[in-house]
C-alpha positions in Angstrom: 24.3 32.8 31.0 26.1 35.4 33.6 26.9 33.2 36.8 24.4 35.4 39.5 27.0 34.4 41.8 29.9 36.6 40.2 27.6 39.7 40.5 27.8 39.6 44.6 30.1 42.2 45.5 33.4 41.7 47.2 34.7 41.9 50.4 36.8 45.1 49.8 34.0 47.0 47.8 32.0 46.4 50.5 34.2 47.9 52.8 34.9 50.7 51.3 31.6 51.6 51.0 31.2 55.1 52.9 28.5 53.9 54.6 30.3 51.1 57.0 32.6 53.8 58.0 30.7 54.4 61.3 31.0 50.3 62.1 34.3 50.0 61.3 35.0 52.9 64.0 32.9 51.3 66.6 32.4 47.2 65.7 35.3 47.2 64.4 37.0 45.5 61.3 36.4 42.0 61.7 32.6 42.0 63.2 32.2 44.4 59.8 34.2 41.5 57.6 31.5 38.7 59.4 28.4 41.0 58.4 30.0 40.9 54.8 31.0 37.1 54.6 26.5 36.7 55.8 24.9 38.8 53.3 27.8 38.0 50.4 26.8 33.5 51.0 23.0 34.8 51.1 23.5 36.2 47.9 25.3 33.4 46.4 22.6 31.0 47.4 19.9 33.8 45.7 18.8 34.7 49.4 19.7 37.8 48.7 19.8 40.3 45.5 24.0 41.5 45.0 22.7 44.6 44.4 21.2 44.3 48.5 24.1 43.0 50.2 25.9 46.7 51.5 21.8 46.9 52.7 21.7 44.0 54.7 25.5 45.0 56.1 23.8 47.6 57.5 20.9 46.2 59.1 23.1 43.3 60.3 25.2 45.8 61.8 22.1 48.2 63.2 21.3 45.3 65.6 22.5 45.9 68.8 25.2 43.9 70.9 25.0 42.4 74.3 23.0 43.6 76.9 19.8 46.4 75.5 18.7 49.2 77.3 15.2 48.5 78.0 12.7 50.8 80.1 11.6 49.4 83.3 7.6 50.0 83.3 6.8 47.5 85.5 6.6 49.5 88.8 9.5 47.4 90.6 12.3 50.1 91.7 14.8 47.1 91.6 14.7 44.8 89.6 17.1 42.0 89.8 16.1 40.6 85.9 16.6 44.4 84.7 20.0 45.1 86.2 18.7 46.2 89.6 19.5 50.1 89.9 19.8 52.0 87.2 23.2 53.8 87.4 22.4 58.0 87.9 23.8 60.5 85.0 26.4 61.0 87.2 27.6 57.6 87.5 27.9 56.8 84.4 29.8 59.9 83.2 32.5 58.9 86.3 32.4 55.0 84.1 32.8 57.2 80.8 36.2 58.6 82.7 37.3 55.7 84.3 37.5 53.7 81.2 40.4 55.5 80.2 44.1 55.2 82.2 43.1 56.5 86.0 45.3 57.0 88.6 43.3 54.2 90.3 46.2 53.3 92.5 48.7 56.0 91.9 49.4 58.7 94.2 50.1 61.7 92.1 51.7 64.1 94.2 54.3 61.5 95.2 54.5 59.0 91.8 54.4 56.0 94.5 51.7 53.3 94.8 48.3 54.2 97.1 45.6 52.2 98.2 43.3 51.4 95.2 39.9 53.1 95.3 40.9 55.4 98.2 38.2 58.3 97.0 35.6 55.8 96.8 36.5 54.5 100.2 36.7 57.7 101.9 33.0 58.9 100.0 31.9 55.4 101.6 33.9 56.2 104.9 32.0 59.9 104.6 28.3 58.2 104.4 28.6 55.7 106.8 30.3 57.9 109.7 29.9 55.5 111.8 31.6 52.4 110.3 35.1 52.5 111.7 36.8 51.0 108.5 35.0 50.3 105.2 36.1 48.2 102.2 34.1 47.4 98.9 34.2 44.0 97.2 32.6 42.2 93.9 28.9 42.1 95.3 27.2 41.4 99.3 28.0 37.3 98.5 31.3 38.3 98.3 31.8 40.8 101.4 29.5 37.7 103.5 32.2 35.0 102.4 35.1 37.1 102.6 34.0 37.2 106.3 33.6 33.9 107.0 36.8 33.3 105.0 38.1 35.5 107.8 36.5 34.8 111.4 35.6 31.1 111.1 37.6 29.1 109.3 37.0 25.8 111.3 34.4 27.5 113.5 30.6 27.6 114.0 28.6 30.7 113.1 25.5 30.9 114.9 22.4 32.3 112.7 19.0 31.7 113.0 16.8 29.1 111.4 14.4 31.8 110.2 17.1 33.4 108.7 18.6 30.5 106.6 18.3 32.5 102.5 17.7 31.6 99.3 18.9 34.5 96.9 18.5 34.3 93.1 19.4 31.2 91.1 19.0 29.2 93.7 22.2 30.0 95.8 21.4 29.3 99.1 23.5 31.5 101.9 23.8 28.5 104.0 25.4 26.9 101.3 28.1 29.8 101.1 28.9 29.8 104.4 29.8 26.6 104.5 32.4 26.5 101.5 34.6 29.2 103.2 35.0 25.6 106.0 32.8 27.0 108.6 30.0 25.4 110.0 26.9 26.7 111.0 24.9 26.2 113.9 21.3 26.6 113.7 19.0 28.4 117.2 15.5 29.2 117.6 13.1 27.8 114.8 11.8 29.6 111.4 9.4 31.5 113.3 10.7 32.5 116.4 14.4 32.9 118.1 15.2 34.1 121.1 18.3 35.8 122.7 18.9 32.6 124.7 19.0 30.6 121.6 22.0 32.5 120.6 23.1 32.8 123.8 23.4 28.6 124.3 24.8 28.4 121.3 28.0 30.3 121.3 30.9 29.0 123.0 34.8 28.6 122.1 34.4 27.6 118.7 32.3 30.7 118.0 33.8 32.3 115.3 31.0 35.2 114.8 27.8 35.6 115.3 25.9 36.5 112.0 21.9 38.2 111.7 20.5 38.4 107.9 17.6 40.4 107.0 15.4 38.4 105.1 15.3 40.7 102.2 13.1 38.7 99.9 10.3 37.3 102.0 8.5 37.8 105.3 7.0 35.7 108.1 4.4 36.9 109.9 2.1 35.5 112.3 3.8 34.2 115.4 7.2 35.3 115.1 10.1 36.9 117.3 13.4 37.6 116.3 16.2 39.7 118.4 17.6 43.1 117.6 21.3 43.6 116.6 20.9 45.6 120.0 20.8 42.2 122.4 22.9 39.7 120.0 26.1 43.1 120.5 25.7 41.8 123.9 27.0 38.5 123.6 30.7 38.8 123.8 31.5 37.6 120.3 31.5 39.5 116.9 28.5 40.1 115.5 27.8 40.0 111.6 24.9 42.2 110.3 23.4 41.6 106.4 21.1 44.5 106.0 21.2 43.4 102.1 19.4 46.0 100.4 22.3 48.6 100.9 19.9 51.1 102.8 22.8 53.6 104.1 20.4 55.3 106.9 16.9 55.2 108.0 14.3 56.6 105.1 11.0 57.5 106.5 9.3 55.3 103.8 10.5 52.5 104.8 10.4 52.3 108.5 11.2 48.3 108.7 13.9 48.5 106.3 17.5 47.9 108.6 19.9 50.9 107.6 24.2 50.7 108.2 23.9 53.2 110.0 21.8 52.0 112.9 23.0 48.8 112.9 26.5 50.3 113.4 25.5 52.3 116.5 23.3 49.1 117.7 26.7 47.4 118.6 27.1 45.1 115.1 30.7 44.6 114.8 30.3 44.5 110.8 27.6 45.4 108.0 27.2 44.1 104.7 25.7 45.7 102.4 25.1 45.6 98.1 25.8 48.7 96.5 22.7 48.3 93.8 19.7 48.3 95.7 19.0 51.2 97.9 21.8 52.3 97.5 21.2 53.3 93.7 24.6 52.6 92.6 26.9 49.3 90.7 26.7 46.0 91.6 29.0 46.1 94.9 29.4 44.7 98.7 29.9 46.7 101.4 31.8 46.2 103.5 31.5 48.7 106.9 32.3 48.2 110.8 35.9 47.8 113.3 38.8 48.7 112.0 41.2 46.7 112.9 38.7 43.7 111.5 38.1 45.5 108.2 41.3 45.6 107.8 41.4 42.3 108.5 39.6 41.8 105.8 41.5 43.9 103.3 44.6 41.9 103.9 43.3 38.4 103.3 44.0 36.6 100.7 40.5 36.3 99.1 39.9 39.8 99.8 42.3 40.0 95.9 39.5 37.5 93.6 37.1 39.7 95.2 38.0 43.1 94.6 36.1 45.5 91.9 37.6 47.1 89.1 38.1 50.6 88.9 34.5 51.7 86.7 32.6 49.8 89.9 35.1 52.2 92.1 34.6 55.2 89.8 30.2 54.4 89.8 30.2 53.9 93.5 32.1 57.0 94.3 29.9 59.5 92.1 27.0 57.8 93.4 28.1 58.2 97.0 29.4 62.0 96.2 26.6 62.8 93.1 22.7 63.5 93.3 19.9 61.5 94.2 20.1 58.0 91.6 17.2 56.8 90.0 16.4 54.4 92.6 15.8 56.8 95.1 14.2 59.8 92.9 11.8 56.7 92.2 11.0 55.8 96.0 10.7 59.5 97.1 8.4 60.3 93.9 5.4 62.0 95.0 1.9 60.8 93.8 0.4 64.0 92.3 3.9 64.4 90.3 3.5 61.0 88.9 0.1 61.5 88.4 0.3 64.6 86.0 3.3 63.2 83.9 0.4 59.8 83.4 -2.1 62.1 82.2 0.1 64.1 79.8 1.8 60.5 78.5 -2.0 59.5 77.9 -2.7 62.5 75.6 -0.2 62.8 73.4 -0.7 58.1 73.5 -4.6 58.7 72.4 -2.9 61.3 69.6 -1.3 58.6 68.3 -4.5 56.3 68.4 -3.6 54.3 71.4 -6.7 53.2 73.8 -4.9 54.2 77.2 -5.7 55.0 80.2 -4.7 56.7 83.4 -5.6 53.9 86.4 -4.1 53.9 90.2 -1.2 51.5 91.0 1.2 49.8 93.6 4.7 49.9 93.0 7.3 47.3 94.9 10.9 47.8 96.1 11.9 44.9 94.5 15.7 43.9 94.4 16.1 42.1 98.1 14.7 45.1 99.6 11.6 46.2 101.7 9.4 42.9 101.0 6.1 43.1 101.2 6.2 47.0 101.0 4.4 49.2 98.5 4.1 52.1 97.5 0.8 54.4 95.7 2.0 54.9 92.0 0.2 55.6 88.8 -0.1 53.5 85.3 -0.8 54.1 81.5 -3.0 50.7 81.2 -2.8 49.7 77.5 -4.5 46.3 75.7 -2.2 42.8 77.0 -1.4 42.0 74.1 0.8 45.4 73.7 3.3 43.3 76.2 4.8 40.9 74.2 4.6 43.2 71.5 6.5 46.5 74.2 9.3 43.8 75.0 10.1 43.1 71.5 10.1 46.5 70.7 13.3 48.4 69.0 13.7 50.1 72.7 12.2 47.4 74.9 8.9 48.2 77.3 8.6 46.0 80.1 5.4 46.1 81.6 3.3 44.2 83.9 0.0 42.4 83.0 -3.0 43.1 85.0 -6.7 42.4 85.4 -6.4 42.0 81.0 -4.3 45.2 81.1 -0.5 45.9 80.0 0.1 48.3 83.0 3.3 50.6 82.7 4.0 52.5 85.9 5.4 55.9 86.2 7.0 55.3 89.2 9.8 53.1 87.6 9.7 55.3 84.3 12.4 58.0 84.1 11.2 61.4 82.9 14.1 61.3 80.2 12.6 58.1 78.7 8.8 59.7 78.7 9.5 60.4 74.3 10.7 56.7 73.7 7.7 55.0 75.5 5.6 57.1 73.7 7.2 55.8 70.4 7.9 51.9 71.4 3.9 51.7 72.7 3.0 53.9 69.1 4.3 51.3 67.1 1.8 48.6 68.6 -0.9 50.6 67.9 
């Protein structure tokens, strides 16, 4: 009797199959060979028929690697677990262009070294003309850390007890600041802090006053906080962490701090995120006094916090280009959402999906505008669709409320609608 293991095709024979050619180009020879060896091993143990080795390899290589694209149907515009801000088409194109060799630190006219990311810096300066200087680091936590390292090593940072914020994954702003060698001087109480509290704490050991926007929680009731304009009169550097990356006021978010207003009110320095309401890549923005920004840029730790060429390209495209998806979702008109929802429901009914159009409430999310909800509209499908949608070829993440899975149109981009219909129809 012939040993069945001899029928298992050899590696070279499988590699020569023309159907593997695209994967050799996109995934690399080593990855393809690993898939072949795995399939051969299954065939030798009888789990797989020898004739099915190539098919098994193709199935293996067709599986997505790394982070998977997801359709955000939660109604949370900036969803931290889904990568925060989706980039605009202009930003995606900019990343692709920057992936090769670029002039990121070269002046092509002179042939000499140039400031890294100068075009991005110029775009940010144009977007916030109230800032004397601007700089970009890899996230907002890095912006705060660099500020503490520059202004307050061995000194005190004065801040309100009501602003001792914990951010994602258990990280806490107080721990971040003290890791820079600064000491915290907490003033006021959890719910009420006055300008006299700050003034009484300022002394020769003060490095700066820090005002942090509580961007992921609300304190309501008997409360008091001090506006930036009053803190700016205390005679020491004032750093304002606005968090969400809103560069100028937005009519739908009247209580959300923005960089332009904070600077006009006297902030020495403003820190913010690039991947929230700005709608760009993960980045930390430093905006303010020109001399201070230059000190921050030249601090030895700034090298460890610098952004790569892809982030610089995406941020510039976000600042210079068309409205990014986060702002498009924020600005979407309810009648337009209702019209899209009705059309989607009709298409789903054609596939046998018991869908309905229902009112919804969306949220900014991602450390911005806590407590603010936006009127929206959703497609309601049976609750048991939720896990099926998450595990689909293109995962769809909605939310379950009152026994239904809601797919909120405010966070579903129009170009995703065909994929959404296919994903939901597959659950029927």
